[in-house]
C-alpha positions in Angstrom: 7.6 -6.7 -19.3 6.8 -3.0 -18.7 3.2 -2.9 -17.5 0.9 0.1 -17.3 -2.6 0.1 -15.9 -5.2 2.6 -17.1 -8.6 3.6 -15.7 -11.2 3.7 -18.5 -13.8 6.4 -18.1 -12.3 9.9 -17.9 -8.9 8.6 -19.0 -9.4 6.8 -22.3 -13.0 7.9 -23.0 -15.3 10.7 -22.1 -17.0 10.0 -18.7 -20.7 10.4 -17.9 -22.5 10.9 -14.7 -25.2 8.8 -16.3 -22.7 6.0 -17.0 -21.5 4.7 -20.4 -24.4 2.2 -21.2 -24.0 1.6 -24.9 -21.3 1.4 -27.5 -22.7 4.6 -29.0 -22.0 6.5 -25.7 -18.4 5.4 -25.7 -16.3 8.2 -27.2 -12.5 8.4 -26.9 -10.9 11.5 -25.4 -8.8 13.4 -27.9 -5.4 11.7 -28.3 -6.1 8.8 -25.9 -6.1 5.9 -28.4 -3.0 7.4 -30.0 -1.3 7.6 -26.6 -2.1 3.9 -26.1 -0.6 3.1 -29.5 2.6 5.0 -28.5 2.8 3.1 -25.3 2.4 -0.2 -27.1 5.0 0.8 -29.7 7.3 1.8 -26.8 7.2 -1.8 -25.4 4.5 -1.3 -22.7 1.9 -3.9 -21.9 -1.3 -1.8 -21.5 -4.1 -3.0 -19.3 -7.3 -1.4 -18.0 -8.8 -1.6 -14.5 -12.2 0.0 -14.3 -15.2 0.2 -11.9 -18.3 -0.6 -13.8 -21.1 -0.3 -11.2 -23.6 0.3 -14.1 -23.7 -3.5 -14.2 -24.7 -3.8 -10.6 -27.2 -1.0 -11.0 -28.9 -2.8 -13.9 -28.1 0.0 -16.4 -26.3 -2.5 -18.8 -25.6 -6.1 -19.0 -22.4 -8.1 -19.6 -22.9 -8.5 -23.4 -23.4 -4.7 -23.7 -20.2 -4.1 -21.7 -18.4 -6.5 -23.9 -19.6 -4.5 -26.9 -18.4 -1.3 -25.4 -15.0 -2.8 -24.8 -14.9 -4.2 -28.3 -15.5 -0.7 -29.6 -12.6 0.6 -27.4 -10.3 -2.2 -28.5 -11.1 -1.7 -32.2 -10.3 2.0 -31.8 -7.0 1.3 -30.1 -6.1 -1.4 -32.7 -7.0 1.0 -35.6 -4.5 3.5 -34.1 -1.8 0.8 -33.9 -2.1 0.0 -30.2 -3.1 -2.9 -28.1 -4.8 -3.4 -24.7 -3.7 -6.7 -23.3 -6.4 -7.1 -20.7 -9.5 -5.4 -19.3 -10.4 -6.1 -15.7 -13.6 -4.6 -14.3 -15.6 -4.5 -11.0 -19.3 -4.9 -11.6 -20.2 -4.2 -7.9 -22.0 -1.3 -6.3 -20.1 0.8 -3.7 -22.2 -0.6 -0.9 -21.2 -4.2 -1.8 -17.8 -3.6 -0.1 -16.0 -5.9 -2.4 -12.2 -6.1 -2.8 -12.3 -5.3 -6.5 -13.9 -1.9 -6.5 -11.3 0.8 -6.5 -10.0 2.2 -4.1 -9.7 -1.4 -3.0 -6.7 -3.1 -4.7 -8.4 -6.2 -6.0 -8.5 -5.3 -9.7 -4.8 -4.3 -9.6 -3.9 -7.6 -7.9 -5.9 -9.5 -10.5 -3.7 -7.9 -13.2 -0.5 -8.7 -11.3 -1.6 -12.3 -11.0 -2.5 -12.5 -14.7 0.8 -11.2 -15.8 2.9 -12.8 -13.1 4.5 -9.6 -12.0 4.9 -7.3 -9.1 3.0 -4.0 -9.1 5.9 -2.1 -7.4 6.3 1.2 -9.2 3.9 0.1 -12.1 2.2 3.2 -13.5 -1.5 3.4 -12.7 -3.0 6.2 -14.7 -6.4 7.5 -13.5 -8.6 10.5 -13.0 -9.9 9.9 -9.5 -8.8 9.7 -5.9 -10.0 6.0 -6.0 -7.5 5.2 -8.7 -4.7 6.9 -6.8 -5.5 5.1 -3.6 -5.7 1.7 -5.2 -2.3 2.4 -6.8 -0.8 3.3 -3.4 -2.2 0.3 -1.7 -0.2 -2.0 -4.0 3.0 0.0 -4.1 2.3 1.1 -7.7 3.0 4.6 -9.2 0.0 6.8 -9.0 -0.4 9.2 -12.1 -3.4 11.5 -12.1 -4.7 12.9 -15.4 -6.8 16.1 -15.4 -9.3 14.8 -17.8 -12.6 13.3 -16.7 -12.8 13.9 -12.9 -9.1 14.7 -12.6 -9.3 18.4 -11.8 -11.9 17.8 -9.0 -9.9 14.8 -7.7 -6.7 17.0 -7.5 -8.6 19.6 -5.6 -10.0 17.0 -3.2 -6.9 15.0 -2.6 -5.2 15.6 0.7 -2.3 13.2 0.1 -0.4 14.5 -2.9 2.9 13.0 -1.9 4.5 11.1 -4.7 1.5 12.0 -6.9 2.3 12.9 -10.5 -0.2 15.1 -12.4 -0.6 15.3 -16.2 -2.9 17.1 -18.5 -4.1 13.9 -20.2 -3.2 10.4 -21.1 -1.0 11.6 -23.9 1.1 13.7 -21.6 1.4 10.8 -19.1 2.4 8.4 -21.9 5.0 10.9 -23.2 6.6 11.0 -19.7 6.7 7.2 -19.5 8.2 6.9 -23.0 10.8 9.5 -22.3 11.8 7.6 -19.1 12.0 4.4 -21.0 14.2 5.9 -23.7 16.4 7.5 -21.1 15.5 11.0 -22.2 13.8 12.0 -18.9 
C-alpha cells in the first residue's frame, strides 16, 4: 500500500479564518479533487488528517462536520477519486492533546488504522504544524503554497528535507512521477 496523508483546509479546500462551519462554506481549491483522483488512480491510498477546533469552539457540531466531509467525499468521488479515511482533532490548542497537529497523534491513528509505518509517507499540508507533525513520525513533509502555505514557508526556520509545491496538483504530479519511475 502506498499511503498519502493530506491536510484539509488550505490543501483540498479554501481555508477561512472564520472556520468552515457549513457544507456551503466548503469549496474545493482548483484542481484539488482532480489531484486526489489522480493519486487514487495511481495506486495511492489517500487519507486526511485535519485539525477541526471549530468543534471545540462550538462553531459547529459533529453532524455538521460529517455533512461537510460528505460534501468533500462526494466531490472527490465524482472526480473519480477516493479518500479512504478522515481523521480529525476536535480540540482547542490549549487542550494540549496528542492529536492536534503539530502533535503526531492523528498521523499515528492513520498508521494504526492501515497497519503501516509512516516512514517516508508523504504528508501534504499548508502549515508549519503539518510539517512538524510529519517530521515527528519520520514521514515526508510536503508543503503546498495554497491556503497558509506561503506564510508558513516564510515562517519556517527548519526547511531541511522540506519539499515545496504550488498546490496539491503539483505535489500529486511529483508523487505519481516517482511511482512510475519518471522522476
